[in-house]
C-alpha positions, 0 to 999 in steps of 0.5 A: 533618354528613357527607356521604351518597349521595342519589337526586335527581332530575336530569332530567324529561320527558313526552309527551303523546299528540296526539289529543284524545278528548272526553267527547261523542265517546263520544254514539253508543257502545253501552254495556252493563252487565256482565251484557250487559244495555244500559245503561237511560239515554241516553249523555249522561246517562251521560256527565253522571254520568261527568263528576261522578264522575271530572272527567274531560273529555277525554284523550288517545289515541296517535297510530295509528303509536304503541305505548307504547315509542314514547311512552315513547321521547320521554318519556325522549329529552326528559328527556335533553334536558332534562339534561346527563347523556350518555345512555351514562352511564346504569346502568339504563333501567327502564320501568312499563307494563302491556301492552306494546306493542298496535298500532293495530287490535288489543288484543294485547300484544307484550312481546318483546322489553321495552319498555325494551330497544326504548326503549334500541335507540332511543336508540342507546345502545351501553352494554351496562353500561346494563340495561334492564327492565320493571316491569308493577305496575299503576298504581304501576309508575312510582313503584316504579321511583323506589324500585327506582333508590333501592336501586340508587343507595343500595347503589352499584351506579347513579349515574344511572336513567332511570324511565319510564312509558308506557302505550296504555290506549285500545288495551286498553279495552272500547268497550262498557263506560262505563268505558273513557271513563277511560283514555287513553294517555302517558308520562312520565319522569325521571332519578335520579342519585346526589349526595353531599351534607350535605343532606337532600334526594331520595328519603327515605323510601317505603312499599309495600304489596300485597293480594291476598287479596279484592283480587287481580281489582279489575282483571281482563282480561276479555271485552266487555260486549256478549256478541255483540260480536266485533270483537276475539276478545281481553280487555279491561281490566275493573274493579269500580269500586266495590271499587277506590274503597272499597280506595283510601280504606281503605288509601292514606291509611294507606300515605302516612302510614307513608312520611311517619313514616319520612321523620320529617316530618308532613302541614304539611311536605308541599308538594304531593301527586303522586297517580296520575291515577285518579279526581279524586274519588276522589283529592281524598277520598283526600287528605281521608282522609290529613289526617284521619288528624291530625285535621286536617279541612280539608284543604288542596285546593290541595297537589293538583294534577290533570291528569285533567280534560284528560289522563284516566288514563294509568296509570303515565304520570299522575304522571311527566307531572304532575311534569314539567308542573309543573317545566316550569312548563306547570301554571298555579298549581302550582309546586314549588321547592327546599326543597319536600317532595312525595309520589308516590303511586299505586294500581292493579291487584294491588292495589299501593300505594306512596308516595314522600317527595322533597325538592327 
């Protein structure tokens, strides 16, 4: 067999913020419907139903002195320290995020300079040929970064690419919207490197889609649910939860199947599915629907590790953080070993979907 260039993961890193926010911390919030009417149920009932739907028990928020680029820097630093790679040898730094840096106490985005430039600066990388840029692609941004890194490596344009997912969603949520309990902060990172090998390893295939005809505004920015709320004058992240759920169940399994078929594999070859930690019940339903496409009625739920119960939904950070925890044996009951085929898959604002098939 002739050697060819493969894009392989050579290091991972993550940063999990230290501020723990439990569900009971929302017990005194004033929650309103989208039309401005107060929700006519106790907060205890709202939280109980929330857990049933999402599986989320607690989430992590960044400390007041931290921003998304700071979290991304810490995850990148962790990845570099886990590798034998000199930061000066990085050809690209791709930073997936959606809201830039947001200072504590405001929800105004700050994106100039780019977060990638800020992180490169913090890493003290001198090499001007290390190109740093941002990738806003909704929650699938980090997975899309893998896809872009693979293209650079296959084209011979890069040997080492650092892909970071960092977000502080806690800074752009409406405290009067019950959906605010979903979101969290965090960062994860990987280094993808070029490897000449005869083995069929690394990124084997991918598939991505963008649906906008009816779906573009399922996630959007709007004013507060509480009409007279004036603590901020800006807009907040809003979601049509039911529409997102239905969209994900209809489309994500098909994208997963297409990516797997491009790699000439079947679901029995898949050892792990690292899905964006958006909603526990939704992710479980996506996995079941995926296996049902192959006429497998009993989906093996143990292939899909979940971190959402304790870490919440940190958007672009969920998949790389989960990968780092598993590879560094910090996630009890799950491991990834040489030869394992893993699906990285995500869905989010846009509406965007993507899947990468990867063999360790």
